[in-house]
C-alpha positions in Angstrom: 35.4 -15.0 -3.0 33.0 -17.1 -1.0 30.8 -19.7 -2.8 27.9 -18.1 -4.6 24.5 -18.5 -2.9 21.0 -17.3 -3.6 21.2 -14.8 -0.7 24.5 -13.3 -2.1 22.9 -12.9 -5.5 19.8 -11.2 -4.1 22.0 -8.9 -1.9 23.9 -7.9 -5.0 20.7 -7.2 -6.8 19.4 -5.0 -4.0 22.8 -3.2 -4.0 22.5 -2.5 -7.7 19.1 -0.9 -7.2 20.3 1.2 -4.3 23.3 2.5 -6.2 22.0 2.7 -9.7 18.2 2.5 -9.7 15.6 -0.1 -10.5 16.2 0.2 -14.3 19.8 -0.8 -13.9 18.9 -4.2 -12.4 19.8 -7.1 -14.7 21.5 -10.4 -14.7 24.5 -8.8 -16.3 24.7 -6.0 -13.7 24.5 -8.4 -10.8 27.0 -10.8 -12.3 29.4 -7.8 -12.9 29.0 -6.8 -9.2 29.8 -10.3 -8.1 32.6 -10.7 -10.6 31.1 -13.8 -12.1 29.6 -14.7 -15.5 25.8 -14.2 -16.0 25.4 -17.9 -16.5 26.7 -18.5 -13.0 23.6 -16.8 -11.6 21.2 -19.2 -13.2 21.9 -21.8 -10.6 20.3 -19.4 -8.1 17.7 -17.5 -10.1 15.9 -19.0 -13.1 15.5 -15.9 -15.2 15.9 -12.1 -15.2 12.2 -11.8 -14.3 12.7 -14.1 -11.3 15.6 -12.0 -10.3 13.6 -8.8 -10.4 10.7 -10.4 -8.5 13.0 -11.6 -5.8 14.9 -8.3 -5.5 11.6 -6.3 -5.3 10.4 -8.7 -2.6 13.6 -8.2 -0.6 13.4 -4.4 -0.9 9.7 -4.4 0.0 10.2 -6.7 3.0 10.0 -3.9 5.7 6.6 -2.7 4.5 4.9 -6.0 5.2 4.5 -5.4 8.9 1.4 -3.6 10.0 1.0 -2.6 13.7 -2.7 -3.2 14.7 -3.5 -1.0 17.7 -7.2 -0.8 17.3 -6.8 2.8 16.0 -6.8 2.4 12.2 -5.7 6.0 11.5 -2.6 5.5 13.8 -1.9 2.2 12.0 -2.1 3.8 8.6 0.2 6.6 9.7 2.8 4.3 11.2 2.8 2.1 8.1 3.1 5.0 5.7 6.1 6.3 7.5 7.7 2.9 7.5 7.0 2.3 3.8 8.3 5.7 2.7 11.5 5.3 4.7 12.1 1.8 3.4 11.6 2.7 -0.3 13.4 6.1 -0.6 16.9 4.5 -0.7 16.0 2.4 -3.8 15.4 4.6 -6.8 12.6 3.2 -9.0 11.6 0.5 -6.6 8.5 2.4 -5.5 7.3 2.7 -9.1 7.9 -1.0 -9.7 6.0 -1.8 -6.5 3.1 0.4 -7.6 2.5 -1.7 -10.7 3.4 -5.0 -9.2 2.2 -4.9 -5.6 -0.5 -7.5 -6.3 2.1 -10.1 -7.0 4.6 -9.1 -4.3 4.3 -10.9 -1.0 5.3 -8.0 1.4 2.9 -5.6 -0.3 0.0 -8.2 -0.2 0.7 -8.8 3.5 0.7 -5.0 4.1 -2.6 -4.4 2.3 -4.2 -7.3 4.2 -2.9 -6.0 7.5 -4.1 -2.5 6.8 -7.6 -3.7 5.7 -7.8 -5.8 8.9 -6.8 -2.7 10.9 -9.7 -0.8 9.3 -12.0 -3.7 10.0 -10.9 -3.9 13.6 -11.8 -0.2 13.9 -15.3 -0.7 12.4 -14.7 0.3 8.8 -15.2 -2.2 6.0 -16.1 -2.4 2.3 -15.3 0.5 -0.1 -14.3 2.9 2.7 -11.7 0.5 3.9 -10.3 -0.2 0.4 -10.3 3.5 -0.5 -8.5 4.5 2.7 -5.8 1.8 2.4 -5.4 2.5 -1.3 -4.9 6.3 -0.9 -2.3 5.9 1.9 -0.5 3.1 0.0 -0.3 5.2 -3.1 0.7 8.3 -1.2 3.7 6.6 0.5 5.0 5.0 -2.6 4.5 8.1 -4.9 6.1 10.4 -2.4 9.1 8.0 -2.2 9.3 8.0 -6.0 8.9 11.8 -6.2 11.8 12.3 -3.8 14.0 9.9 -5.8 13.2 11.7 -9.0 14.0 15.1 -7.6 17.3 13.9 -6.1 18.4 12.1 -9.2 17.7 15.2 -11.3 19.9 17.2 -9.0 17.2 19.8 -8.3 16.9 19.6 -4.5 18.1 23.2 -4.5 16.8 25.2 -7.4 16.1 28.7 -8.6 12.6 29.4 -10.1 12.7 31.0 -13.5 9.7 33.2 -13.1 10.8 35.3 -16.1 9.7 32.3 -18.2 6.1 33.5 -18.0 4.9 36.9 -19.2 2.5 37.6 -16.3 3.5 38.4 -12.7 3.4 35.6 -10.1 3.0 37.5 -6.8 2.0 34.6 -4.7 4.7 32.3 -6.0 7.5 34.9 -5.8 6.3 36.0 -2.4 6.7 32.4 -1.1 9.9 31.7 -3.1 11.9 30.7 -0.1 9.7 27.6 0.3 10.5 26.4 -3.2 14.3 27.0 -3.5 15.0 23.9 -1.4 12.9 20.8 -1.5 11.6 19.9 2.0 10.7 16.3 1.5 10.2 15.6 5.2 7.8 18.5 5.9 5.8 18.0 2.7 5.5 14.3 3.4 4.2 14.9 6.9 1.8 17.6 5.8 0.4 15.5 3.0 0.1 12.4 5.2 -1.7 14.3 7.9 -4.1 15.9 5.4 -4.9 12.4 4.0 -5.4 10.9 7.5 -7.6 13.8 8.6 -9.8 13.3 5.5 -10.0 9.5 6.0 -10.9 10.0 9.7 -13.7 12.4 8.7 -15.1 10.1 6.0 -14.5 6.6 7.5 -17.1 6.7 10.2 -18.5 3.3 11.1 -22.2 2.9 10.3 
């Protein structure tokens, strides 16, 4: 095996998350993947916390970029799609980022870029913060939601309407829309609904 480097350690950490989820990330798991002892990793990462911070930063790297076109709604839309696509392959990483974004460099850069995009389009203050926050949360939570459904093995499911005593005519009539999870269509619908709402509210003074 090639000599261990920090980049190799981080790549192994990212691979652990991709294959087994965020909660599986540990010094021991990374060491096992690299076929070294956990102690060998401490020359490259100072602690388990430092490892998790570095791995989260690596996973979140693609979300840092914000295209600033002068159209804030288009910029929010493009960013949300990029963030969703970047995080879906890493189970649990979106949740970790939701609670640690304020100490994760790519997320801080993304929020700064999105706020600047709003400002460039004439929107500042609370309206800018609220718009960026709701799109940021939506992209990350949709990514985590998809991961949860996939990991539970219920992408295809049969609704047990007999579990309730009353009839459910609307639900049973639309059953075909529930038997297979349509992550792509629901993400797009939700994103467009959010953006339309932001566009309607975020009118420059």
